[in-house]
C-alpha positions as CSV (number, residue, x, y, z in Angstrom):
1,X,56.8,-85.0,-93.2
2,X,58.7,-87.9,-91.9
3,X,60.3,-88.7,-95.0
4,X,62.3,-86.6,-97.2
5,X,62.1,-87.4,-100.9
6,X,64.0,-86.7,-104.1
7,X,63.2,-86.1,-107.7
8,X,65.4,-88.2,-111.0
9,X,64.9,-87.9,-114.1
10,X,66.1,-91.4,-116.4
11,X,66.2,-91.4,-120.2
12,X,64.0,-94.3,-121.2
13,X,63.6,-94.9,-124.7
14,X,64.7,-91.5,-125.3
15,X,61.7,-89.9,-122.9
16,X,62.2,-88.0,-120.1
17,X,60.6,-90.1,-116.9
18,X,60.0,-89.1,-114.1
19,X,61.0,-90.7,-110.6
20,X,59.4,-90.2,-106.7
21,X,62.8,-91.3,-104.7
22,X,62.3,-91.9,-101.2
23,X,64.4,-94.0,-98.1
24,X,65.5,-97.8,-99.1
25,X,63.2,-98.7,-95.8
26,X,60.4,-97.2,-97.8
27,X,61.4,-98.9,-101.4
28,X,58.0,-100.7,-101.2
29,X,56.1,-97.2,-100.5
30,X,58.5,-95.3,-103.7
31,X,57.5,-98.2,-106.1
32,X,54.1,-98.0,-104.8
33,X,53.8,-93.7,-105.5
34,X,56.0,-94.6,-109.3
35,X,54.1,-97.3,-110.5
36,X,50.9,-97.3,-108.9
37,X,49.7,-94.0,-109.2
38,X,49.3,-93.2,-112.8
39,X,46.9,-89.9,-112.8
40,X,46.7,-87.1,-109.8
41,X,43.0,-88.7,-110.2
42,X,44.1,-92.1,-108.8
43,X,46.2,-90.4,-106.4
44,X,43.0,-88.5,-104.8
45,X,41.0,-91.6,-104.3
46,X,43.5,-93.2,-102.3
47,X,43.9,-90.4,-100.1
48,X,40.0,-90.5,-100.3
49,X,40.0,-93.9,-99.1
50,X,42.8,-93.0,-96.3
51,X,40.5,-90.6,-94.7
52,X,37.6,-92.5,-95.7
53,X,38.9,-95.3,-93.1
54,X,40.7,-92.7,-90.4
55,X,37.5,-91.1,-89.9
56,X,35.5,-94.9,-88.9
57,X,33.0,-94.2,-92.6
58,X,35.5,-97.3,-93.9
59,X,36.7,-100.3,-91.6
60,X,39.8,-100.9,-93.9
61,X,39.6,-101.1,-97.5
62,X,42.2,-103.0,-99.6
63,X,42.9,-103.2,-103.4
64,X,45.4,-104.1,-105.7
65,X,46.5,-102.1,-108.9
66,X,49.5,-102.4,-111.6
67,X,52.3,-103.4,-109.1
68,X,51.3,-103.6,-105.6
69,X,48.6,-105.1,-102.6
70,X,47.9,-102.1,-100.6
71,X,45.1,-102.6,-97.2
72,X,44.6,-99.0,-95.4
73,X,43.5,-99.1,-91.4
74,X,42.4,-96.5,-89.2
75,X,47.0,-96.0,-88.1
76,X,49.3,-97.6,-91.0
77,X,49.2,-98.4,-94.9
78,X,50.4,-101.9,-95.6
79,X,51.9,-102.4,-98.9
80,X,53.3,-105.2,-100.4
81,X,55.1,-105.2,-104.0
82,X,52.9,-108.1,-106.0
83,X,56.0,-108.7,-108.3
84,X,59.6,-109.0,-105.8
85,X,61.0,-112.4,-105.4
86,X,61.2,-112.0,-101.9
87,X,56.6,-110.8,-101.7
88,X,58.1,-107.3,-99.8
89,X,56.6,-105.2,-98.3
90,X,56.0,-102.7,-95.9
91,X,54.0,-100.3,-93.8
92,X,53.5,-96.7,-93.0
93,X,51.2,-94.7,-91.1
94,X,47.9,-93.4,-92.9
95,X,49.2,-89.3,-92.3
96,X,53.0,-89.9,-94.1
97,X,51.6,-91.5,-96.6
98,X,48.7,-89.0,-97.6
99,X,51.8,-86.9,-97.6
100,X,53.8,-88.7,-99.7
101,X,51.0,-88.9,-102.3
102,X,50.1,-85.1,-102.1
103,X,54.3,-84.2,-102.5
104,X,54.0,-86.9,-105.4
105,X,50.8,-85.3,-107.2
106,X,52.4,-82.0,-106.9
107,X,56.5,-83.2,-107.9
108,X,54.6,-84.2,-111.3
109,X,52.7,-81.3,-112.3
110,X,55.1,-79.1,-111.6
111,X,58.1,-81.4,-113.5
112,X,55.3,-82.2,-116.2
113,X,54.8,-78.4,-116.7
114,X,58.5,-77.6,-116.9
115,X,58.7,-80.7,-119.2
116,X,56.7,-79.7,-121.5
117,X,57.6,-75.9,-121.9
118,X,61.3,-77.2,-122.2
119,X,60.2,-78.8,-125.2
120,X,58.6,-76.2,-126.5
121,X,61.1,-73.7,-126.4
122,X,63.6,-76.4,-127.9
123,X,61.8,-76.4,-130.8
């Protein structure tokens, strides 16, 4: 994996929220992961789209989700933050996006279990 990531927890409205942080040069990917991948199912569906495009089953795949517009091609994925004033966009290698989605899903699952355990232990 080319990019390092880190996990943060922010207190939003009294609730501990999981945030997956990426380097500034791929900030739009960070926004995409944190806002548009709401479940493991969605993450795996996007990985499936990436694999279908890489394997030639689809020429490309475009979709719009909560915050971003995304176009997957065999070599790269273009992600546009639709709510940015500058219409901020970035491109990332398809393989790299798959690795980041997998890391995001795994970290979110790992920390969700810890949060539930911690809450039950402190009750």
